[in-house]
PDB file with one MODEL, atoms N, CA, C and O in Angstrom:
MODEL        1
ATOM      1  N   MET A   1       0.843  -1.181   0.000  1.00  0.00           N
ATOM      2  CA  MET A   1       0.000   0.000   0.000  1.00  0.00           C
ATOM      3  C   MET A   1       0.889   1.246   0.000  1.00  0.00           C
ATOM      4  O   MET A   1       1.996   1.227   0.538  1.00  0.00           O
ATOM      5  N   ASN A   2       0.413   2.292  -0.588  1.00  0.00           N
ATOM      6  CA  ASN A   2       1.137   3.535  -0.701  1.00  0.00           C
ATOM      7  C   ASN A   2       1.347   4.156   0.683  1.00  0.00           C
ATOM      8  O   ASN A   2       0.425   4.193   1.497  1.00  0.00           O
ATOM      9  N   LYS A   3       2.560   4.641   0.943  1.00  0.00           N
ATOM     10  CA  LYS A   3       2.881   5.250   2.246  1.00  0.00           C
ATOM     11  C   LYS A   3       2.031   6.492   2.511  1.00  0.00           C
ATOM     12  O   LYS A   3       1.601   6.717   3.642  1.00  0.00           O
ATOM     13  N   ASN A   4       1.786   7.306   1.469  1.00  0.00           N
ATOM     14  CA  ASN A   4       0.970   8.505   1.653  1.00  0.00           C
ATOM     15  C   ASN A   4      -0.468   8.148   2.012  1.00  0.00           C
ATOM     16  O   ASN A   4      -1.094   8.831   2.822  1.00  0.00           O
ATOM     17  N   LEU A   5      -0.985   7.095   1.420  1.00  0.00           N
ATOM     18  CA  LEU A   5      -2.341   6.651   1.718  1.00  0.00           C
ATOM     19  C   LEU A   5      -2.442   6.131   3.150  1.00  0.00           C
ATOM     20  O   LEU A   5      -3.424   6.402   3.841  1.00  0.00           O
ATOM     21  N   GLU A   6      -1.429   5.386   3.598  1.00  0.00           N
ATOM     22  CA  GLU A   6      -1.412   4.894   4.977  1.00  0.00           C
ATOM     23  C   GLU A   6      -1.354   6.061   5.964  1.00  0.00           C
ATOM     24  O   GLU A   6      -2.048   6.063   6.980  1.00  0.00           O
ATOM     25  N   LYS A   7      -0.528   7.035   5.655  1.00  0.00           N
ATOM     26  CA  LYS A   7      -0.407   8.213   6.523  1.00  0.00           C
ATOM     27  C   LYS A   7      -1.725   8.973   6.561  1.00  0.00           C
ATOM     28  O   LYS A   7      -2.149   9.434   7.621  1.00  0.00           O
ATOM     29  N   HIS A   8      -2.370   9.106   5.415  1.00  0.00           N
ATOM     30  CA  HIS A   8      -3.660   9.790   5.322  1.00  0.00           C
ATOM     31  C   HIS A   8      -4.720   9.057   6.143  1.00  0.00           C
ATOM     32  O   HIS A   8      -5.490   9.686   6.869  1.00  0.00           O
ATOM     33  N   GLU A   9      -4.759   7.726   6.028  1.00  0.00           N
ATOM     34  CA  GLU A   9      -5.736   6.941   6.777  1.00  0.00           C
ATOM     35  C   GLU A   9      -5.520   7.083   8.279  1.00  0.00           C
ATOM     36  O   GLU A   9      -6.484   7.238   9.029  1.00  0.00           O
ATOM     37  N   LYS A  10      -4.288   7.031   8.718  1.00  0.00           N
ATOM     38  CA  LYS A  10      -4.000   7.177  10.144  1.00  0.00           C
ATOM     39  C   LYS A  10      -4.358   8.576  10.641  1.00  0.00           C
ATOM     40  O   LYS A  10      -4.870   8.729  11.750  1.00  0.00           O
ATOM     41  N   THR A  11      -4.092   9.592   9.828  1.00  0.00           N
ATOM     42  CA  THR A  11      -4.423  10.957  10.218  1.00  0.00           C
ATOM     43  C   THR A  11      -5.921  11.153  10.329  1.00  0.00           C
ATOM     44  O   THR A  11      -6.398  11.746  11.297  1.00  0.00           O
ATOM     45  N   VAL A  12      -6.665  10.667   9.360  1.00  0.00           N
ATOM     46  CA  VAL A  12      -8.124  10.797   9.394  1.00  0.00           C
ATOM     47  C   VAL A  12      -8.700  10.011  10.567  1.00  0.00           C
ATOM     48  O   VAL A  12      -9.624  10.483  11.229  1.00  0.00           O
ATOM     49  N   TYR A  13      -8.171   8.825  10.832  1.00  0.00           N
ATOM     50  CA  TYR A  13      -8.637   8.015  11.957  1.00  0.00           C
ATOM     51  C   TYR A  13      -8.394   8.733  13.286  1.00  0.00           C
ATOM     52  O   TYR A  13      -9.288   8.801  14.129  1.00  0.00           O
ATOM     53  N   ARG A  14      -7.198   9.261  13.469  1.00  0.00           N
ATOM     54  CA  ARG A  14      -6.887   9.998  14.707  1.00  0.00           C
ATOM     55  C   ARG A  14      -7.749  11.247  14.835  1.00  0.00           C
ATOM     56  O   ARG A  14      -8.222  11.569  15.924  1.00  0.00           O
ATOM     57  N   PHE A  15      -7.951  11.947  13.732  1.00  0.00           N
ATOM     58  CA  PHE A  15      -8.782  13.148  13.748  1.00  0.00           C
ATOM     59  C   PHE A  15     -10.217  12.816  14.138  1.00  0.00           C
ATOM     60  O   PHE A  15     -10.806  13.506  14.969  1.00  0.00           O
ATOM     61  N   SER A  16     -10.781  11.773  13.552  1.00  0.00           N
ATOM     62  CA  SER A  16     -12.155  11.406  13.869  1.00  0.00           C
ATOM     63  C   SER A  16     -12.281  10.919  15.304  1.00  0.00           C
ATOM     64  O   SER A  16     -13.290  11.182  15.958  1.00  0.00           O
ATOM     65  N   LEU A  17     -11.285  10.220  15.797  1.00  0.00           N
ATOM     66  CA  LEU A  17     -11.296   9.776  17.189  1.00  0.00           C
ATOM     67  C   LEU A  17     -11.208  10.971  18.138  1.00  0.00           C
ATOM     68  O   LEU A  17     -11.907  11.012  19.151  1.00  0.00           O
ATOM     69  N   THR A  18     -10.362  11.931  17.818  1.00  0.00           N
ATOM     70  CA  THR A  18     -10.240  13.137  18.637  1.00  0.00           C
ATOM     71  C   THR A  18     -11.535  13.925  18.645  1.00  0.00           C
ATOM     72  O   THR A  18     -11.974  14.386  19.699  1.00  0.00           O
ATOM     73  N   ILE A  19     -12.150  14.086  17.490  1.00  0.00           N
ATOM     74  CA  ILE A  19     -13.413  14.812  17.397  1.00  0.00           C
ATOM     75  C   ILE A  19     -14.509  14.076  18.157  1.00  0.00           C
ATOM     76  O   ILE A  19     -15.357  14.711  18.783  1.00  0.00           O
ATOM     77  N   ALA A  20     -14.503  12.749  18.113  1.00  0.00           N
ATOM     78  CA  ALA A  20     -15.504  11.974  18.857  1.00  0.00           C
ATOM     79  C   ALA A  20     -15.351  12.196  20.361  1.00  0.00           C
ATOM     80  O   ALA A  20     -16.350  12.320  21.070  1.00  0.00           O
ATOM     81  N   ILE A  21     -14.132  12.246  20.847  1.00  0.00           N
ATOM     82  CA  ILE A  21     -13.889  12.480  22.270  1.00  0.00           C
ATOM     83  C   ILE A  21     -14.319  13.892  22.655  1.00  0.00           C
ATOM     84  O   ILE A  21     -14.978  14.082  23.677  1.00  0.00           O
ATOM     85  N   ILE A  22     -13.953  14.880  21.848  1.00  0.00           N
ATOM     86  CA  ILE A  22     -14.353  16.259  22.123  1.00  0.00           C
ATOM     87  C   ILE A  22     -15.869  16.401  22.064  1.00  0.00           C
ATOM     88  O   ILE A  22     -16.459  17.084  22.902  1.00  0.00           O
ATOM     89  N   SER A  23     -16.496  15.770  21.093  1.00  0.00           N
ATOM     90  CA  SER A  23     -17.956  15.816  20.987  1.00  0.00           C
ATOM     91  C   SER A  23     -18.620  15.176  22.190  1.00  0.00           C
ATOM     92  O   SER A  23     -19.639  15.669  22.674  1.00  0.00           O
ATOM     93  N   SER A  24     -18.056  14.084  22.674  1.00  0.00           N
ATOM     94  CA  SER A  24     -18.607  13.438  23.862  1.00  0.00           C
ATOM     95  C   SER A  24     -18.569  14.375  25.059  1.00  0.00           C
ATOM     96  O   SER A  24     -19.537  14.472  25.813  1.00  0.00           O
ATOM     97  N   ILE A  25     -17.462  15.055  25.226  1.00  0.00           N
ATOM     98  CA  ILE A  25     -17.335  15.992  26.336  1.00  0.00           C
ATOM     99  C   ILE A  25     -18.330  17.135  26.195  1.00  0.00           C
ATOM    100  O   ILE A  25     -18.971  17.519  27.173  1.00  0.00           O
ATOM    101  N   ILE A  26     -18.467  17.683  24.992  1.00  0.00           N
ATOM    102  CA  ILE A  26     -19.398  18.790  24.768  1.00  0.00           C
ATOM    103  C   ILE A  26     -20.837  18.351  25.003  1.00  0.00           C
ATOM    104  O   ILE A  26     -21.617  19.081  25.614  1.00  0.00           O
ATOM    105  N   ILE A  27     -21.194  17.167  24.523  1.00  0.00           N
ATOM    106  CA  ILE A  27     -22.556  16.659  24.730  1.00  0.00           C
ATOM    107  C   ILE A  27     -22.830  16.466  26.213  1.00  0.00           C
ATOM    108  O   ILE A  27     -23.904  16.825  26.697  1.00  0.00           O
ATOM    109  N   LEU A  28     -21.861  15.898  26.948  1.00  0.00           N
ATOM    110  CA  LEU A  28     -22.047  15.711  28.383  1.00  0.00           C
ATOM    111  C   LEU A  28     -22.196  17.036  29.117  1.00  0.00           C
ATOM    112  O   LEU A  28     -22.991  17.139  30.052  1.00  0.00           O
ATOM    113  N   VAL A  29     -21.436  18.058  28.701  1.00  0.00           N
ATOM    114  CA  VAL A  29     -21.561  19.385  29.310  1.00  0.00           C
ATOM    115  C   VAL A  29     -22.935  19.985  29.006  1.00  0.00           C
ATOM    116  O   VAL A  29     -23.563  20.565  29.892  1.00  0.00           O
ATOM    117  N   LEU A  30     -23.405  19.853  27.768  1.00  0.00           N
ATOM    118  CA  LEU A  30     -24.735  20.358  27.423  1.00  0.00           C
ATOM    119  C   LEU A  30     -25.832  19.659  28.229  1.00  0.00           C
ATOM    120  O   LEU A  30     -26.755  20.304  28.725  1.00  0.00           O
ATOM    121  N   ILE A  31     -25.723  18.349  28.353  1.00  0.00           N
ATOM    122  CA  ILE A  31     -26.724  17.605  29.111  1.00  0.00           C
ATOM    123  C   ILE A  31     -26.672  17.991  30.587  1.00  0.00           C
ATOM    124  O   ILE A  31     -27.714  18.179  31.215  1.00  0.00           O
ATOM    125  N   ALA A  32     -25.465  18.110  31.141  1.00  0.00           N
ATOM    126  CA  ALA A  32     -25.330  18.508  32.546  1.00  0.00           C
ATOM    127  C   ALA A  32     -25.857  19.920  32.774  1.00  0.00           C
ATOM    128  O   ALA A  32     -26.527  20.179  33.774  1.00  0.00           O
ATOM    129  N   GLY A  33     -25.556  20.838  31.849  1.00  0.00           N
ATOM    130  CA  GLY A  33     -26.057  22.207  31.970  1.00  0.00           C
ATOM    131  C   GLY A  33     -27.565  22.275  31.902  1.00  0.00           C
ATOM    132  O   GLY A  33     -28.202  22.976  32.688  1.00  0.00           O
ATOM    133  N   GLN A  34     -28.135  21.545  30.961  1.00  0.00           N
ATOM    134  CA  GLN A  34     -29.592  21.532  30.830  1.00  0.00           C
ATOM    135  C   GLN A  34     -30.234  20.901  32.062  1.00  0.00           C
ATOM    136  O   GLN A  34     -31.265  21.378  32.534  1.00  0.00           O
ATOM    137  N   THR A  35     -29.640  19.847  32.580  1.00  0.00           N
ATOM    138  CA  THR A  35     -30.165  19.201  33.785  1.00  0.00           C
ATOM    139  C   THR A  35     -30.116  20.147  34.976  1.00  0.00           C
ATOM    140  O   THR A  35     -31.069  20.227  35.752  1.00  0.00           O
ATOM    141  N   TYR A  36     -29.012  20.858  35.120  1.00  0.00           N
ATOM    142  CA  TYR A  36     -28.881  21.811  36.225  1.00  0.00           C
ATOM    143  C   TYR A  36     -29.944  22.901  36.142  1.00  0.00           C
ATOM    144  O   TYR A  36     -30.611  23.202  37.132  1.00  0.00           O
ATOM    145  N   VAL A  37     -30.100  23.488  34.962  1.00  0.00           N
ATOM    146  CA  VAL A  37     -31.079  24.566  34.792  1.00  0.00           C
ATOM    147  C   VAL A  37     -32.488  24.040  35.017  1.00  0.00           C
ATOM    148  O   VAL A  37     -33.298  24.706  35.662  1.00  0.00           O
ATOM    149  N   ARG A  38     -32.791  22.867  34.500  1.00  0.00           N
ATOM    150  CA  ARG A  38     -34.131  22.300  34.685  1.00  0.00           C
ATOM    151  C   ARG A  38     -34.386  21.957  36.147  1.00  0.00           C
ATOM    152  O   ARG A  38     -35.518  22.083  36.613  1.00  0.00           O
ATOM    153  N   TRP A  39     -33.379  21.532  36.869  1.00  0.00           N
ATOM    154  CA  TRP A  39     -33.566  21.117  38.248  1.00  0.00           C
ATOM    155  C   TRP A  39     -33.737  22.314  39.177  1.00  0.00           C
ATOM    156  O   TRP A  39     -34.588  22.287  40.066  1.00  0.00           O
ATOM    157  N   TYR A  40     -32.939  23.366  38.983  1.00  0.00           N
ATOM    158  CA  TYR A  40     -32.911  24.481  39.933  1.00  0.00           C
ATOM    159  C   TYR A  40     -33.631  25.742  39.477  1.00  0.00           C
ATOM    160  O   TYR A  40     -34.088  26.509  40.325  1.00  0.00           O
ATOM    161  N   ILE A  41     -33.753  25.989  38.188  1.00  0.00           N
ATOM    162  CA  ILE A  41     -34.265  27.277  37.739  1.00  0.00           C
ATOM    163  C   ILE A  41     -35.623  27.161  37.058  1.00  0.00           C
ATOM    164  O   ILE A  41     -36.593  27.766  37.513  1.00  0.00           O
ATOM    165  N   ASN A  42     -35.704  26.395  35.980  1.00  0.00           N
ATOM    166  CA  ASN A  42     -36.910  26.373  35.167  1.00  0.00           C
ATOM    167  C   ASN A  42     -37.122  24.957  34.632  1.00  0.00           C
ATOM    168  O   ASN A  42     -36.306  24.453  33.860  1.00  0.00           O
ATOM    169  N   GLN A  43     -38.215  24.319  35.041  1.00  0.00           N
ATOM    170  CA  GLN A  43     -38.460  22.933  34.646  1.00  0.00           C
ATOM    171  C   GLN A  43     -38.771  22.768  33.160  1.00  0.00           C
ATOM    172  O   GLN A  43     -38.662  21.654  32.648  1.00  0.00           O
ATOM    173  N   THR A  44     -39.142  23.799  32.466  1.00  0.00           N
ATOM    174  CA  THR A  44     -39.483  23.687  31.047  1.00  0.00           C
ATOM    175  C   THR A  44     -38.352  24.131  30.116  1.00  0.00           C
ATOM    176  O   THR A  44     -38.560  24.230  28.907  1.00  0.00           O
ATOM    177  N   PHE A  45     -37.170  24.399  30.655  1.00  0.00           N
ATOM    178  CA  PHE A  45     -36.052  24.887  29.859  1.00  0.00           C
ATOM    179  C   PHE A  45     -35.440  23.758  29.031  1.00  0.00           C
ATOM    180  O   PHE A  45     -35.267  22.647  29.531  1.00  0.00           O
ATOM    181  N   THR A  46     -35.112  24.033  27.777  1.00  0.00           N
ATOM    182  CA  THR A  46     -34.331  23.127  26.935  1.00  0.00           C
ATOM    183  C   THR A  46     -33.420  23.958  26.036  1.00  0.00           C
ATOM    184  O   THR A  46     -33.796  25.036  25.576  1.00  0.00           O
ATOM    185  N   PHE A  47     -32.219  23.440  25.794  1.00  0.00           N
ATOM    186  CA  PHE A  47     -31.335  24.089  24.820  1.00  0.00           C
ATOM    187  C   PHE A  47     -31.930  23.965  23.432  1.00  0.00           C
ATOM    188  O   PHE A  47     -31.950  24.922  22.659  1.00  0.00           O
ATOM    189  N   LEU A  48     -32.409  22.782  23.132  1.00  0.00           N
ATOM    190  CA  LEU A  48     -33.074  22.511  21.865  1.00  0.00           C
ATOM    191  C   LEU A  48     -34.405  21.855  22.211  1.00  0.00           C
ATOM    192  O   LEU A  48     -34.439  20.905  22.993  1.00  0.00           O
ATOM    193  N   GLY A  49     -35.485  22.340  21.650  1.00  0.00           N
ATOM    194  CA  GLY A  49     -36.799  21.821  21.988  1.00  0.00           C
ATOM    195  C   GLY A  49     -37.037  20.413  21.481  1.00  0.00           C
ATOM    196  O   GLY A  49     -36.384  19.967  20.537  1.00  0.00           O
ATOM    197  N   GLY A  50     -37.960  19.721  22.100  1.00  0.00           N
ATOM    198  CA  GLY A  50     -38.325  18.371  21.666  1.00  0.00           C
ATOM    199  C   GLY A  50     -37.184  17.395  21.840  1.00  0.00           C
ATOM    200  O   GLY A  50     -36.517  17.376  22.874  1.00  0.00           O
ATOM    201  N   TYR A  51     -36.962  16.577  20.807  1.00  0.00           N
ATOM    202  CA  TYR A  51     -35.906  15.565  20.859  1.00  0.00           C
ATOM    203  C   TYR A  51     -34.715  15.932  19.977  1.00  0.00           C
ATOM    204  O   TYR A  51     -33.978  15.051  19.534  1.00  0.00           O
ATOM    205  N   GLU A  52     -34.524  17.205  19.725  1.00  0.00           N
ATOM    206  CA  GLU A  52     -33.439  17.621  18.838  1.00  0.00           C
ATOM    207  C   GLU A  52     -32.059  17.333  19.409  1.00  0.00           C
ATOM    208  O   GLU A  52     -31.158  16.945  18.665  1.00  0.00           O
ATOM    209  N   LEU A  53     -31.872  17.515  20.716  1.00  0.00           N
ATOM    210  CA  LEU A  53     -30.566  17.235  21.306  1.00  0.00           C
ATOM    211  C   LEU A  53     -30.211  15.761  21.165  1.00  0.00           C
ATOM    212  O   LEU A  53     -29.070  15.420  20.851  1.00  0.00           O
ATOM    213  N   GLU A  54     -31.181  14.895  21.396  1.00  0.00           N
ATOM    214  CA  GLU A  54     -30.932  13.462  21.259  1.00  0.00           C
ATOM    215  C   GLU A  54     -30.674  13.084  19.804  1.00  0.00           C
ATOM    216  O   GLU A  54     -29.771  12.299  19.515  1.00  0.00           O
ATOM    217  N   ALA A  55     -31.456  13.635  18.899  1.00  0.00           N
ATOM    218  CA  ALA A  55     -31.271  13.346  17.473  1.00  0.00           C
ATOM    219  C   ALA A  55     -29.918  13.857  16.984  1.00  0.00           C
ATOM    220  O   ALA A  55     -29.235  13.182  16.214  1.00  0.00           O
ATOM    221  N   LEU A  56     -29.538  15.042  17.432  1.00  0.00           N
ATOM    222  CA  LEU A  56     -28.244  15.604  17.061  1.00  0.00           C
ATOM    223  C   LEU A  56     -27.109  14.739  17.594  1.00  0.00           C
ATOM    224  O   LEU A  56     -26.139  14.477  16.882  1.00  0.00           O
ATOM    225  N   THR A  57     -27.224  14.303  18.824  1.00  0.00           N
ATOM    226  CA  THR A  57     -26.199  13.455  19.430  1.00  0.00           C
ATOM    227  C   THR A  57     -26.041  12.149  18.661  1.00  0.00           C
ATOM    228  O   THR A  57     -24.924  11.751  18.334  1.00  0.00           O
ATOM    229  N   ILE A  58     -27.146  11.490  18.376  1.00  0.00           N
ATOM    230  CA  ILE A  58     -27.089  10.213  17.668  1.00  0.00           C
ATOM    231  C   ILE A  58     -26.524  10.382  16.263  1.00  0.00           C
ATOM    232  O   ILE A  58     -25.697   9.577  15.834  1.00  0.00           O
ATOM    233  N   SER A  59     -26.952  11.407  15.544  1.00  0.00           N
ATOM    234  CA  SER A  59     -26.482  11.585  14.172  1.00  0.00           C
ATOM    235  C   SER A  59     -25.000  11.943  14.111  1.00  0.00           C
ATOM    236  O   SER A  59     -24.289  11.476  13.220  1.00  0.00           O
ATOM    237  N   VAL A  60     -24.530  12.755  15.036  1.00  0.00           N
ATOM    238  CA  VAL A  60     -23.115  13.123  15.039  1.00  0.00           C
ATOM    239  C   VAL A  60     -22.250  11.902  15.327  1.00  0.00           C
ATOM    240  O   VAL A  60     -21.250  11.676  14.647  1.00  0.00           O
ATOM    241  N   PHE A  61     -22.628  11.122  16.324  1.00  0.00           N
ATOM    242  CA  PHE A  61     -21.816   9.962  16.657  1.00  0.00           C
ATOM    243  C   PHE A  61     -21.908   8.874  15.595  1.00  0.00           C
ATOM    244  O   PHE A  61     -20.926   8.168  15.364  1.00  0.00           O
ATOM    245  N   ALA A  62     -23.039   8.719  14.953  1.00  0.00           N
ATOM    246  CA  ALA A  62     -23.146   7.749  13.859  1.00  0.00           C
ATOM    247  C   ALA A  62     -22.231   8.149  12.704  1.00  0.00           C
ATOM    248  O   ALA A  62     -21.576   7.299  12.102  1.00  0.00           O
ATOM    249  N   LEU A  63     -22.190   9.436  12.401  1.00  0.00           N
ATOM    250  CA  LEU A  63     -21.318   9.924  11.341  1.00  0.00           C
ATOM    251  C   LEU A  63     -19.846   9.731  11.694  1.00  0.00           C
ATOM    252  O   LEU A  63     -19.051   9.318  10.850  1.00  0.00           O
ATOM    253  N   LEU A  64     -19.488  10.027  12.932  1.00  0.00           N
ATOM    254  CA  LEU A  64     -18.102   9.865  13.346  1.00  0.00           C
ATOM    255  C   LEU A  64     -17.681   8.401  13.390  1.00  0.00           C
ATOM    256  O   LEU A  64     -16.553   8.073  13.023  1.00  0.00           O
ATOM    257  N   ILE A  65     -18.569   7.520  13.831  1.00  0.00           N
ATOM    258  CA  ILE A  65     -18.248   6.095  13.853  1.00  0.00           C
ATOM    259  C   ILE A  65     -18.076   5.574  12.430  1.00  0.00           C
ATOM    260  O   ILE A  65     -17.175   4.779  12.161  1.00  0.00           O
ATOM    261  N   GLY A  66     -18.934   6.018  11.524  1.00  0.00           N
ATOM    262  CA  GLY A  66     -18.788   5.622  10.127  1.00  0.00           C
ATOM    263  C   GLY A  66     -17.482   6.100   9.532  1.00  0.00           C
ATOM    264  O   GLY A  66     -16.824   5.358   8.803  1.00  0.00           O
ATOM    265  N   LEU A  67     -17.099   7.321   9.830  1.00  0.00           N
ATOM    266  CA  LEU A  67     -15.842   7.877   9.332  1.00  0.00           C
ATOM    267  C   LEU A  67     -14.654   7.123   9.919  1.00  0.00           C
ATOM    268  O   LEU A  67     -13.699   6.808   9.208  1.00  0.00           O
ATOM    269  N   ALA A  68     -14.717   6.835  11.213  1.00  0.00           N
ATOM    270  CA  ALA A  68     -13.614   6.116  11.857  1.00  0.00           C
ATOM    271  C   ALA A  68     -13.472   4.706  11.283  1.00  0.00           C
ATOM    272  O   ALA A  68     -12.354   4.239  11.066  1.00  0.00           O
ATOM    273  N   ASN A  69     -14.579   4.033  11.038  1.00  0.00           N
ATOM    274  CA  ASN A  69     -14.512   2.681  10.471  1.00  0.00           C
ATOM    275  C   ASN A  69     -14.064   2.690   9.015  1.00  0.00           C
ATOM    276  O   ASN A  69     -13.386   1.763   8.573  1.00  0.00           O
ATOM    277  N   ALA A  70     -14.428   3.707   8.277  1.00  0.00           N
ATOM    278  CA  ALA A  70     -14.050   3.783   6.872  1.00  0.00           C
ATOM    279  C   ALA A  70     -12.534   3.992   6.713  1.00  0.00           C
ATOM    280  O   ALA A  70     -11.927   3.479   5.773  1.00  0.00           O
ATOM    281  N   TYR A  71     -11.942   4.734   7.624  1.00  0.00           N
ATOM    282  CA  TYR A  71     -10.517   5.046   7.519  1.00  0.00           C
ATOM    283  C   TYR A  71      -9.679   4.378   8.588  1.00  0.00           C
ATOM    284  O   TYR A  71      -8.578   4.843   8.881  1.00  0.00           O
ATOM    285  N   LYS A  72     -10.169   3.303   9.178  1.00  0.00           N
ATOM    286  CA  LYS A  72      -9.414   2.592  10.204  1.00  0.00           C
ATOM    287  C   LYS A  72      -8.137   2.032   9.589  1.00  0.00           C
ATOM    288  O   LYS A  72      -8.177   1.431   8.515  1.00  0.00           O
ATOM    289  N   PRO A  73      -7.014   2.223  10.257  1.00  0.00           N
ATOM    290  CA  PRO A  73      -5.769   1.660   9.713  1.00  0.00           C
ATOM    291  C   PRO A  73      -5.860   0.143   9.587  1.00  0.00           C
ATOM    292  O   PRO A  73      -6.455  -0.520  10.437  1.00  0.00           O
ATOM    293  N   LYS A  74      -5.284  -0.392   8.549  1.00  0.00           N
ATOM    294  CA  LYS A  74      -5.388  -1.819   8.263  1.00  0.00           C
ATOM    295  C   LYS A  74      -4.561  -2.687   9.199  1.00  0.00           C
ATOM    296  O   LYS A  74      -4.908  -3.844   9.437  1.00  0.00           O
ATOM    297  N   ASN A  75      -3.466  -2.139   9.737  1.00  0.00           N
ATOM    298  CA  ASN A  75      -2.583  -2.949  10.584  1.00  0.00           C
ATOM    299  C   ASN A  75      -2.643  -2.564  12.004  1.00  0.00           C
ATOM    300  O   ASN A  75      -1.954  -3.157  12.834  1.00  0.00           O
TER     301      ASN A  75
ENDMDL
END
């Protein structure tokens, strides 16, 4: 296999893994913030109404998992 292609695959894999970790942290902070506000300030508060936060979370992680699997290093 071409060395440049291997380097590209490893870079994309590391990038997608890093973004997945950062996204996980951001999602957890958003959920914790929304929980805090709903618990202490306003029970009807949401960052995103309805099920948008859950849908956004699932779609982002599905996309990142697909990207990570597509460019997973072979060795």
